[in-house]
N, C-alpha and C positions, 0 to 999 in steps of 0.2 A: 304683822306679816301674815300672809295666807298660810304659810307653811312654817311650823315650828318643830324643830327636830333636835334630837340629842344623839351624839355619837356614842355607840355602845362599845365599839372596839375599832382600833385603827391599826391595821397591819399593812405591810408593804404590798401594794397592788390591789387592796380591797378595803371596803368601808361598809360597816353595818349601821343602819340608822333606823330611828322610829320617827313617825310624824303623822300628819293629817293630809289626806288627799293623794291622788295618784301622782307618782313622781313624774316630773317634767323631763323632756328629752335632754335638756341641757344640764341636768343634775347628774352627779355621780360619774363613775367610770366603769368600763366593762369589768364584770365580776362582782360589782357591789350588790349587796342585798338591802332591801328596804321593807320594813314592816309599817304599813299605813292603815289608819282608820279611814274607811270610805263609807259611802251611803249604805252598802249592803253588809257591813261588818268590818272585820280586821283582815287584811290581805297581805300576803307576802309577795314581793316583786324581786326579780333578778334582772340585772342589766347585761344583755348580750350584744356586743357591738355597740351601736348607738341607740338601741331600743330596750325599753323596760318591758318585761314579760310578767304577767300574772302567773305565779307558780301554782295557783289553784289549791292553796291550802287555806282553809278558813279556821281562824283561831277563836276560841271561846274563852271569856274571862275566867271561867271556873274549870276548864279542862284544857289539856294540851292540844287536843284536836277536836274539832266540831264533828259530831256524829249526825249525818243527815237522817231526818225522820219523815220527810214528806213522802207520800205514796208514789209520787212521780219520780223519786230518786232511785235509780236502779241498783245502787250499791247498798241499800239497806237490806238486811236479811228478811224482814217482813215482806218487803216488796218482791224479792226473789222467790219467796215461798208461796206467795199468792199471786199478785198481779204480774209478776215478772216471768213466770214459767207456765207454759201451756203444754199439756200432755195429750197425745193423740192415740186412740185405740181403733183397730180395724178388724172387720170380718169380711171375708170374701168367699163366696160359695158357688159351686157348680155341681149340678146333678142331672143325670139323664132321665130319671123317672121321678116325677112328682105327681101324685094322684090324690087330691083331696081339696076340700073347700074350707078348711080350718087354718088357723095360724100354724106356720112352720117356723121353728127356730132353725137357723142355718149358719154354717161355717164350713170351710174346707170343702169336702165332698159329701157332706151330710145335711139332709133336711129332715127334721124330726117333728112329726105331727103332734100338736098340743091338744087336739080334740076339742077346740073351743074357738069361737070367733068374737070374743069380747073386744070392744073398741072404745071403752071408757078409760081414760088415763086415771090411774090410781086403783082401779079394780084388779083383781087377781084371777089367775087361771090355775086350777089345781091339777097336778100331774103326779105320776109315780115315776121317779127317775129311772133311766136305763143307761146303758153305755152310750147310746146315741145322743142322750141329753148332753153328756159331757164332751162329746165330739164337736158340739156346737158352741161351746163357751168362747165368747169373744175376749174376755179379760177378767182377771181377779183384781179387785180394787184394793190397793195397799194402804190408802189413807183417805180421809174424808175429802171429797172434791165436789165442785160445782161445774156441771156441764154447761158450756156456753155456745156450742154449735154442734149440729149433726148434719151429715150429708148421706144420701143413699141413692141407690139405683137398682133397676131390675130389668131383665129381658126374659120373656116367658112365651113359649109357644102357645099357651092357652090364654094369652092376654085378652084376645077378643073372641074367646070361645063362649059357648052357651048363650046366655041372654045378652052378653056383651054390654054390661052396664057399668056405670061409674062406681065401683065398689071395691077396688083393690086398695091395699094399704101396706105400708111398711112401718115397723115399730121397733121399740127397744124394751126388752123385759129384763128384770133383775130378780135374783134370789138373794135375800138378805142373810147375813151371818152364816156364810157358807165357806169360810176359810179362817184359819187361825193365824194370829200374829206369832212371829218367831221362826225357829228353825225346825219345828216338830210338826210335820203334816198330820192332819186329823181326818178321819174318814167321815164323809157325809153322804146322804142319799135317802131314798124312801119317798114317802108322800110329802110333797112340798107345794108351796103356792108361789107362782111367778107373778110379780107385779108389773103391770104395763106402765112404763115411765114416760114414754114419748111415742107419738104416732103421727103419721102424715094425714092430710086430708084424703078423702076418697078420690081415686083417679082411675082413668081408663087409658088404654093404649092400643098399640098394634102389635100383633105377633111378631116376634123376632126383632122388634125395634127396642130402643133404649128409653126407659122412663126414669127420670132422676130429678132430684131437688136438693137444695141445701138450706138449712134453717139456721141463720145467724142470730135468731132471737131465742134459741133454746135456753131454758133456765130451770134446771132441776138438780137435786143433790143425789150423790151416791156416797155410800158410807164404807169405811174400811171393812173388808171381809165380804162385801157383796160380790157376786158373779153376775155378768151381764151377757145378754144374747141379742143378736140381730134377728128380726123376724119378718116374715112375708105372709100376707093374707090375700088369697084370690078366691072369692066365693064361686067364681065361674070355673075354677080349675078342677073339673071332674074327670079329666082324662089324663093318661100318662103324657108327660111333656118334659122338655128340657127347660131348666130354669137356672139363671145366673143372677146372683145378688151381690151387692157390695154395700158396706156401711162404714162410715168414719165418725168417730165421736171425739170432740175436743173438750178438755176440762182443765180447771185450775184448782190447785190445792186450797182448801178452806180450813 
């Protein structure tokens, strides 16, 4: 016979059985349970009306319940801690007066001149922190993470000022080990090095128009305790001007 089964218990109105293969519609009565070995393992079925439904419980010979382990299975803790959860951080800034041709870190209503125009990812810019530095912080990183996407945009009255060349950029800087784990805040400051983690290609634009992009291929790591900054560079920005910037960073726990 194709199906060989053994009755486990027989009470009025219900029957529990074990066997091989998906139960057929003409088998059993409403309320019956059937444990069957099928091609993808051992499955539990329940009959409701005239239809057998897979109860979606996978049984393992050595455990009472099978624990999913594939990275594609969203109910595993590892998946939720890494592939399953994306975190987004943002910085949005507007200021009426920006005058300088160096990198400016920016957030809220503050643009802070870094005094350098470094454009090589991985290199650092040395600064002495001031209150304006911390007014520009985008985020404090609470655990190790991998950045998977960055988007940014800027409008600048000086976008086409001066030589009007293709030399504007937006970037992301970090300062490592600048926050402490736990519930006891620690004081930081002084002479520090900000590392350039991500940068756009050089671009040009038109005054008071919007220049923006999104990078879905971003791939760099941030570590617990880092602080990060959105930054804007306009080597032609030699006059007082209104500037608005925005940056969004998406990352996953690693």
